[in-house]
Structure formats: structure tokens, C-alpha cells
C-alpha positions in Angstrom: -11.4 -10.1 5.1 -11.6 -6.3 4.6 -14.3 -4.9 2.3 -14.9 -1.5 0.8 -18.4 -0.3 1.8 -20.0 -1.1 -1.5 -18.5 -4.6 -1.7 -19.6 -5.2 1.9 -23.2 -4.3 1.1 -23.2 -7.0 -1.6 -21.4 -9.6 0.5 -23.5 -9.0 3.7 -26.7 -9.2 1.6 -25.6 -12.6 0.3 -24.7 -13.8 3.8 -28.1 -12.7 5.2 -29.7 -15.2 2.8 -27.8 -18.3 4.1 -29.9 -21.3 5.1 -30.6 -22.1 8.7 -28.2 -25.0 8.6 -25.4 -22.6 7.7 -26.1 -20.0 10.4 -22.6 -20.5 11.8 -21.3 -18.8 8.7 -23.5 -15.8 9.3 -22.2 -15.6 12.8 -18.6 -15.7 11.7 -18.8 -13.2 8.9 -21.6 -10.8 10.1 -21.2 -11.2 13.8 -17.6 -10.1 14.0 -17.9 -7.3 11.3 -16.8 -3.8 12.3 -16.9 -0.5 10.5 -13.5 1.3 10.6 -12.2 4.6 9.4 -8.8 5.4 7.9 -6.7 7.9 9.7 -5.1 10.9 8.0 -2.3 8.8 6.6 -4.5 6.0 5.2 -4.0 3.6 8.1 -6.7 1.4 9.6 -6.7 0.2 13.2 -7.6 -3.5 13.4 -9.2 -4.3 16.8 -7.4 -6.5 19.3 -10.2 -9.0 19.0 -9.9 -9.4 15.2 -6.0 -9.5 15.4 -6.3 -12.3 18.0 -8.8 -14.2 15.8 -6.4 -14.0 12.8 -3.4 -14.8 15.1 -1.8 -11.5 14.0 0.8 -10.4 16.5 3.4 -8.4 14.5 4.0 -8.9 10.8 1.0 -9.0 8.5 0.2 -9.3 4.8 -2.6 -7.3 3.2 -3.6 -9.0 -0.1 -6.0 -7.6 -2.7 -8.5 -10.2 -3.8 -10.7 -8.3 -6.3 -13.7 -7.1 -4.4 -12.0 -7.3 -1.0 -8.7 -7.7 0.9 -7.4 -10.4 3.1 -5.3 -9.6 6.1 -3.0 -12.5 7.2 -0.4 -13.2 9.8 2.7 -13.3 7.7 4.0 -16.7 9.0 0.6 -18.3 8.7 0.1 -17.1 5.2 3.6 -18.2 4.0 3.0 -21.7 5.5 -0.5 -22.0 3.9 0.7 -20.7 0.5 3.7 -23.2 0.5 1.3 -26.1 1.3 -1.2 -24.9 -1.4 1.5 -24.7 -4.0 2.7 -28.2 -3.2 -0.8 -29.6 -3.6 -1.7 -27.6 -6.8 -3.2 -30.0 -9.4 -0.9 -30.4 -12.4 -3.5 -28.9 -14.8 -4.3 -25.9 -12.6 -2.7 -23.4 -15.0 -3.7 -25.1 -18.3 -6.2 -22.4 -19.1 -4.3 -19.5 -17.7 -2.8 -16.9 -20.0 -1.2 -13.5 -19.7 
């Protein structure tokens, strides 16, 4: 996940409050967090450690998710999305309107 600074402040404060039995979540989200800067053309360098953790080797997808972004390995995302769509409950879109 990629957070703008203000959204990260909210998310990290919530993660800091997790119960002792859920400390693994705190380690995953807070322990691997890194501040990054955009270069002059708006690019961000994702560290080799984070690329390896997300299994990103070449093609990636950056997806806006409201308060944050998700960065995915393209093949992994496409596979997971196809599986999710196949398992979508029949009434999932009943209350959805444009």
C-alpha cells in the first residue's frame, strides 16, 4: 500500500492501537514502512525489499483505493481479480448505482 502523508498519519495511528494478539499486523504494516520522495518527473523508487515482498519483477499495476494506493505485480493482480470475480456473491451489486 502507498499512502499520502496525511492518510498515513491516520492509518499508522490506528495500527499503533492494535491489541497485543495482533502485533504481527503492526510489524507487517509499520515495520516495513518507508518514506519516499517523488523525483522531478513524479516517479517514486520502490525499494528492492518491497518489490520482492510484493513479488514485483517487471510489470506493475498502481490502483487508487480512496485514501491510499495499492501496488501489485500485474500477473498476480489479474489472477486474484479473476478469482474474486468468479466468487462474487450474486447479490453483491444489488445496492450499487451509478
